[in-house]
C-alpha distance (Angstrom), angle and dihedral (degrees) to the residues before:
residue distance angle dihedral
X1 . . .
X2 3.75 . .
X3 3.75 123.4 .
X4 3.79 117.9 -119.6
X5 3.75 117.5 -120.9
X6 3.74 125.9 -160.8
X7 3.75 122.0 -148.2
X8 3.77 107.4 -146.3
X9 3.77 115.2 -142.6
X10 3.79 110.7 -120.2
X11 3.79 93.3 -149.0
X12 3.78 94.2 55.5
X13 3.83 116.6 103.4
X14 3.74 123.8 -128.3
X15 3.78 122.3 -133.2
X16 3.79 92.3 -107.4
X17 3.79 95.1 59.1
X18 3.78 120.9 95.5
X19 3.78 118.6 -126.6
X20 3.76 111.2 -89.7
X21 3.79 94.3 -147.8
X22 3.80 114.8 88.3
X23 3.77 118.4 -149.9
X24 3.78 122.9 -137.8
X25 3.74 114.0 -116.2
X26 3.82 113.1 -111.8
X27 3.78 113.4 -136.1
X28 3.78 122.2 -143.9
X29 3.79 113.5 -94.4
X30 3.80 112.9 -127.6
X31 3.80 115.7 -126.5
X32 3.78 110.5 -111.4
X33 3.79 126.7 -146.5
X34 3.82 119.5 -132.2
X35 3.78 117.9 -113.0
X36 3.83 92.9 -134.5
X37 3.77 132.2 17.1
X38 3.78 129.5 -158.9
X39 3.76 117.0 -128.2
X40 3.79 113.9 -161.8
X41 3.78 114.3 -138.1
X42 3.79 113.9 -113.5
X43 3.78 111.9 -111.2
X44 3.76 116.8 -146.3
X45 3.78 113.3 -148.7
X46 3.77 115.9 -139.6
X47 3.79 93.2 -166.1
X48 3.74 129.8 40.9
X49 3.75 118.8 -116.5
X50 3.76 120.9 -112.0
X51 3.75 134.5 30.2
X52 3.81 116.0 -19.7
X53 3.79 114.7 -109.3
X54 3.77 118.8 -135.8
X55 3.80 99.0 -178.3
X56 3.78 90.3 -94.9
X57 3.76 127.0 136.9
X58 3.79 113.7 -131.8
X59 3.77 132.4 -160.2
X60 3.76 131.4 175.5
X61 3.77 134.4 -123.9
X62 3.78 127.2 -160.2
X63 3.77 113.8 -120.2
X64 3.77 132.5 161.6
X65 3.79 121.3 -96.2
X66 3.81 91.3 -114.0
X67 3.81 90.2 55.8
X68 3.80 90.4 49.4
X69 3.79 89.6 52.5
X70 3.82 90.5 50.4
X71 3.83 91.2 50.5
X72 3.81 91.7 49.2
X73 3.82 91.4 48.4
X74 3.82 91.4 50.1
X75 3.80 91.3 46.3
X76 3.80 92.4 53.7
X77 3.82 94.0 41.5
X78 3.80 94.6 50.7
X79 3.84 94.0 39.2
X80 3.81 98.2 -121.4
X81 3.81 115.9 163.1
X82 3.80 95.6 -138.7
X83 3.77 139.5 14.5
X84 3.79 86.8 -116.7
X85 3.81 91.2 61.2
X86 3.80 91.4 49.7
X87 3.80 93.9 49.7
X88 3.82 92.1 46.6
X89 3.81 90.2 52.7
X90 3.81 93.0 47.5
X91 3.81 92.0 47.7
X92 3.81 91.0 49.8
X93 3.81 90.4 53.4
X94 3.81 91.2 49.6
X95 3.83 91.2 46.9
X96 3.80 91.0 53.2
X97 3.79 91.4 52.6
X98 3.84 95.7 52.5
X99 3.80 120.5 114.2
X100 3.82 120.3 -120.1
X101 3.82 93.8 -97.6
X102 3.79 92.0 46.8
X103 3.84 90.9 50.1
X104 3.82 90.6 53.6
X105 3.81 91.0 50.3
X106 3.81 90.8 44.6
X107 3.81 92.4 53.0
X108 3.82 91.3 48.0
X109 3.80 92.5 50.7
X110 3.81 92.0 44.3
X111 3.81 91.3 51.5
X112 3.82 90.9 48.1
X113 3.81 94.0 49.5
X114 3.82 91.9 44.2
X115 3.82 91.9 52.6
X116 3.81 91.2 46.2
X117 3.80 90.0 52.4
X118 3.81 92.7 54.7
X119 3.82 93.4 60.3
């Protein structure tokens, strides 16, 4: 079997050699100031962004999407401004149709939940 021989390229650098190419030194670029600057006029907002506050305390209840769709449909059909107005009206109608015993129980539960909410 013959032995392999490698012909080393004479132009190839070894790892010990330093690079022959010298790099130009890069000087620091001074920061320039613009000739003119644009100053945006300050806009004063007449109204606050977001939902208007009416000194009411809100809480949330979890209902299914289908129930939400029914509430929205009723709200638009009966021309109520908010879902809150619709629900208040519906609850008032149910309250008026309660029997005497149911009204007593309703008032007891309402008082209990109201007191619990104050804590």
